[in-house]
C-alpha positions as CSV (number, residue, x, y, z in Angstrom):
1,M,-21.3,32.7,0.2
2,S,-17.5,32.9,-0.4
3,R,-17.8,29.9,-2.8
4,I,-20.5,31.7,-4.8
5,L,-18.4,34.9,-5.0
6,D,-15.3,32.9,-6.0
7,R,-17.3,31.3,-8.8
8,L,-18.6,34.6,-10.0
9,L,-15.1,36.2,-10.0
10,H,-13.8,33.1,-11.8
11,L,-16.5,33.4,-14.5
12,R,-15.8,37.1,-14.9
13,S,-12.1,36.6,-15.3
14,L,-12.7,33.7,-17.8
15,R,-14.9,36.0,-19.9
16,R,-12.3,38.7,-19.8
17,W,-9.5,36.5,-21.1
18,R,-11.7,34.9,-23.7
19,S,-12.6,38.3,-25.0
20,A,-9.0,39.4,-25.0
21,A,-7.9,36.3,-26.9
22,E,-10.7,36.8,-29.5
23,A,-9.7,40.5,-29.9
24,A,-6.0,39.9,-30.0
25,P,-5.7,40.0,-33.9
26,R,-7.2,43.5,-33.9
27,A,-6.0,44.9,-30.6
28,P,-3.6,47.9,-30.5
29,L,0.0,46.9,-29.9
30,S,0.2,48.8,-26.7
31,D,-2.8,46.9,-25.3
32,L,-1.6,43.6,-26.7
33,R,1.8,44.1,-25.0
34,L,0.2,44.7,-21.6
35,Q,-2.1,41.7,-22.0
36,R,0.8,39.5,-23.0
37,N,2.7,40.4,-19.8
38,Q,-0.3,39.8,-17.6
39,A,-1.1,36.5,-19.3
40,R,2.5,35.3,-18.8
41,Q,2.3,36.2,-15.0
42,L,-1.0,34.3,-14.8
43,R,0.4,31.3,-16.7
44,T,3.3,30.9,-14.3
45,H,0.9,30.3,-11.4
46,L,-1.5,28.3,-13.4
47,D,1.3,25.9,-14.6
48,R,2.5,25.4,-11.1
49,L,-1.0,24.7,-9.8
50,I,-1.7,22.2,-12.6
51,H,1.6,20.5,-12.1
52,T,1.1,20.1,-8.3
53,A,-2.5,19.1,-8.7
54,E,-1.8,16.4,-11.3
55,G,1.0,15.0,-9.2
56,R,-1.2,14.8,-6.0
57,L,-4.3,13.5,-7.8
58,A,-2.3,10.8,-9.5
59,L,-1.3,9.3,-6.1
60,P,-3.4,6.5,-4.6
61,Q,-5.9,8.0,-2.2
62,I,-4.9,7.7,1.5
63,G,-7.2,5.3,3.2
64,S,-8.0,3.3,0.1
65,S,-9.0,-0.3,0.5
66,F,-9.7,-0.9,-3.2
67,F,-8.0,-3.9,-4.8
68,P,-9.2,-6.7,-7.2
69,R,-11.0,-9.5,-5.3
70,P,-11.8,-13.0,-6.5
71,H,-15.4,-13.8,-7.4
72,G,-17.4,-14.8,-4.3
73,T,-15.2,-13.0,-1.9
74,D,-16.9,-12.7,1.5
75,W,-14.1,-10.9,3.4
76,S,-11.2,-8.8,2.3
77,W,-8.7,-6.5,4.0
78,R,-5.7,-4.3,3.5
79,P,-3.7,-3.6,6.7
80,E,-3.4,-0.1,8.1
81,L,0.3,0.2,7.2
82,W,-0.5,0.1,3.5
83,R,-3.6,2.4,3.8
84,G,-2.5,5.4,5.8
85,P,0.4,7.2,7.4
86,L,1.8,5.8,10.6
87,A,2.7,7.9,13.7
88,V,6.3,6.6,13.5
89,Q,7.2,6.1,9.9
90,G,10.6,4.6,10.3
91,L,12.9,2.6,12.6
92,C,16.7,2.6,12.3
93,P,18.0,0.3,13.7
94,A,14.9,-1.9,14.2
95,P,15.0,-3.7,17.5
96,A,14.6,-7.5,17.8
97,E,10.8,-7.0,18.2
98,A,9.7,-3.9,16.4
99,R,6.0,-2.8,16.3
100,L,5.1,-0.7,13.3
101,S,1.4,-0.5,13.9
102,D,-1.3,-2.4,15.9
103,E,-1.3,-5.0,13.2
104,V,2.3,-5.3,11.9
105,K,5.4,-6.3,13.8
106,L,9.0,-7.3,12.8
107,F,11.0,-10.1,14.5
108,H,14.7,-10.9,14.1
109,D,17.6,-12.2,16.2
110,C,20.4,-10.1,14.8
111,A,22.4,-8.7,17.7
112,A,23.7,-5.8,15.7
113,G,21.4,-3.1,14.4
114,E,21.5,-4.2,10.8
115,V,17.8,-3.8,9.8
116,S,15.9,-0.5,9.1
117,L,12.3,0.0,8.3
118,R,10.5,2.9,6.7
119,Q,7.0,3.5,5.4
120,I,7.1,5.0,2.0
121,R,4.5,6.8,-0.2
122,N,3.7,4.8,-3.4
123,T,3.9,7.0,-6.5
124,R,3.8,4.6,-9.4
125,E,0.8,4.7,-11.8
126,E,0.1,1.0,-11.2
127,D,0.0,1.2,-7.4
128,L,-3.4,0.9,-5.7
129,A,-2.1,1.0,-2.1
130,P,-1.3,4.6,-0.9
131,F,1.7,3.4,1.1
132,G,4.4,0.7,1.1
133,L,7.1,-0.7,3.4
134,R,10.8,-0.5,2.7
135,M,13.2,-2.8,4.6
136,D,16.9,-2.4,4.3
137,V,19.0,-5.3,5.6
138,Y,22.8,-4.9,5.9
139,Q,25.4,-7.4,7.3
140,F,22.7,-9.7,8.8
141,E,24.1,-12.3,11.2
142,G,20.9,-13.6,12.7
143,S,19.1,-16.8,11.9
144,F,15.6,-15.4,11.2
145,L,13.8,-12.3,10.0
146,S,10.0,-12.2,9.7
147,L,7.2,-9.7,9.3
148,V,4.1,-10.6,11.3
149,V,0.7,-9.3,10.3
150,D,-2.2,-9.9,12.8
151,L,-5.5,-10.6,11.0
152,P,-8.6,-8.8,12.4
153,P,-11.3,-10.7,14.2
154,A,-13.5,-10.3,11.1
155,A,-11.2,-12.7,9.3
156,L,-12.4,-15.6,11.6
157,Q,-16.1,-14.8,11.5
158,G,-17.8,-17.4,9.4
159,L,-14.4,-19.0,8.5
160,T,-14.7,-22.7,7.7
161,R,-12.5,-25.4,6.2
162,E,-14.4,-24.8,2.9
163,H,-12.6,-21.5,2.5
164,L,-9.6,-20.4,0.5
165,L,-7.5,-17.6,2.1
166,R,-5.7,-15.6,-0.5
167,V,-2.7,-13.3,0.0
168,D,-1.8,-10.8,-2.7
169,S,1.4,-8.7,-2.5
170,I,3.6,-6.5,-4.6
171,L,7.2,-7.3,-3.8
172,Q,10.4,-5.8,-5.1
173,T,14.0,-6.7,-4.1
174,E,17.5,-5.6,-5.0
175,A,18.7,-9.2,-5.1
176,P,16.9,-12.5,-5.4
177,I,15.6,-13.8,-2.0
178,D,13.4,-16.6,-0.9
179,V,10.2,-15.5,0.9
180,F,7.8,-17.8,2.7
181,A,4.3,-17.0,3.8
182,R,3.1,-19.0,6.9
183,L,-0.6,-18.8,7.9
184,N,-1.2,-19.4,11.6
185,I,-4.7,-20.0,13.1
186,R,-4.9,-20.6,16.8
187,H,-7.8,-22.9,17.8
188,G,-8.0,-23.9,21.4
189,P,-4.6,-25.2,22.7
190,N,-3.4,-25.9,19.1
191,T,-2.2,-23.7,16.3
192,E,-2.7,-24.7,12.7
193,Q,0.2,-23.7,10.4
194,M,0.3,-23.7,6.6
195,V,3.4,-22.6,4.6
196,R,3.6,-21.5,1.0
197,Q,6.7,-20.1,-0.8
198,L,6.1,-17.0,-2.7
199,P,6.9,-17.3,-6.5
200,A,10.5,-16.6,-7.4
201,E,9.7,-13.7,-9.7
202,R,9.1,-10.3,-8.2
203,G,6.1,-8.0,-8.8
204,N,2.5,-9.0,-8.2
205,L,2.6,-12.2,-6.2
206,L,-0.2,-14.5,-5.1
207,V,-0.4,-17.4,-2.6
208,E,-3.6,-19.3,-1.5
209,F,-4.2,-21.4,1.6
210,D,-6.8,-24.1,1.1
211,L,-8.2,-24.7,4.6
212,A,-9.7,-28.0,3.5
213,Y,-6.2,-29.5,3.9
214,S,-6.0,-28.3,7.5
215,D,-7.0,-29.8,10.8
216,L,-8.8,-26.6,11.8
217,N,-11.4,-26.8,14.6
218,E,-13.9,-24.3,13.3
219,K,-15.7,-23.9,16.7
220,R,-12.6,-22.9,18.7
221,M,-10.8,-20.3,16.5
222,E,-9.2,-17.5,18.5
223,K,-6.6,-15.7,16.5
224,A,-5.0,-15.7,13.0
225,W,-1.8,-14.1,11.8
226,L,0.6,-14.3,8.8
227,D,4.3,-14.6,8.9
228,L,6.4,-13.4,6.0
229,I,9.7,-15.1,6.4
230,F,12.8,-13.8,4.6
231,D,15.6,-16.3,4.1
232,A,19.2,-15.1,3.9
233,P,18.2,-11.4,3.7
234,A,21.7,-9.9,4.2
235,M,22.7,-7.0,1.9
236,N,19.3,-6.5,0.4
237,Q,16.5,-4.0,0.1
238,V,12.9,-5.2,0.2
239,L,10.0,-3.1,-1.0
240,L,6.6,-4.4,0.0
241,R,4.4,-2.0,-2.0
242,D,1.1,-3.7,-1.1
243,L,-0.3,-6.5,1.0
244,T,-3.9,-7.6,0.9
245,F,-6.0,-10.5,2.1
246,S,-9.3,-12.0,0.9
247,R,-11.2,-15.2,1.4
248,H,-13.8,-17.0,-0.7
249,P,-15.4,-20.5,-0.6
250,R,-13.7,-23.2,-2.5
251,A,-15.4,-24.5,-5.6
252,A,-17.7,-27.4,-4.9
253,I,-16.8,-30.7,-6.6
């Protein structure tokens, strides 16, 4: 009922101001002065509402899993960190084994607290992921720094050596840095590992893992995860604005 009343009041107010605008060229100056003051007061609130609404509606929708997928994709996924707000949105300093969510962890061996992490809200027009991850690295004296993303069980359902596993990311850095993506699939007592270096340019990056070149035992797959390894990360800021996974059958020859 309240929505119906609100709509009726809105239509009544709209008719009133439309009539006032049409009658303005002939209205007495005293009436016109009063209407002008009322219209200015109303415009202040309307402008503020429009500005806030346009800003919020322009942001990627929280929970969104939309992103471009290759033709024939039979599984795709965006981890929770890039979809929705986390309970703990930042760590400073980040411990040697820092868990950001059920799916994402950070590992390093720097004794001093020289790494900080923070989930950020993406606000750029081209961003499809609602959130991103910012990593600030200072005087890093460790030997390794890696971000580990556990793939869900659905990633292994129906997975064969005829699949290509694709990883898309949007990466920005203050200074050039080498980043490697290592796919790990545990099958029985063994773990298959495939390593690809991300392209040197920054922005929208793509790597693909062709499982046909692996020794994967399709019947014994237990777990899969991806390591993003940052080489010589000292005195740098890394923004990982999006990270998505998809798989599709390789083209038959």
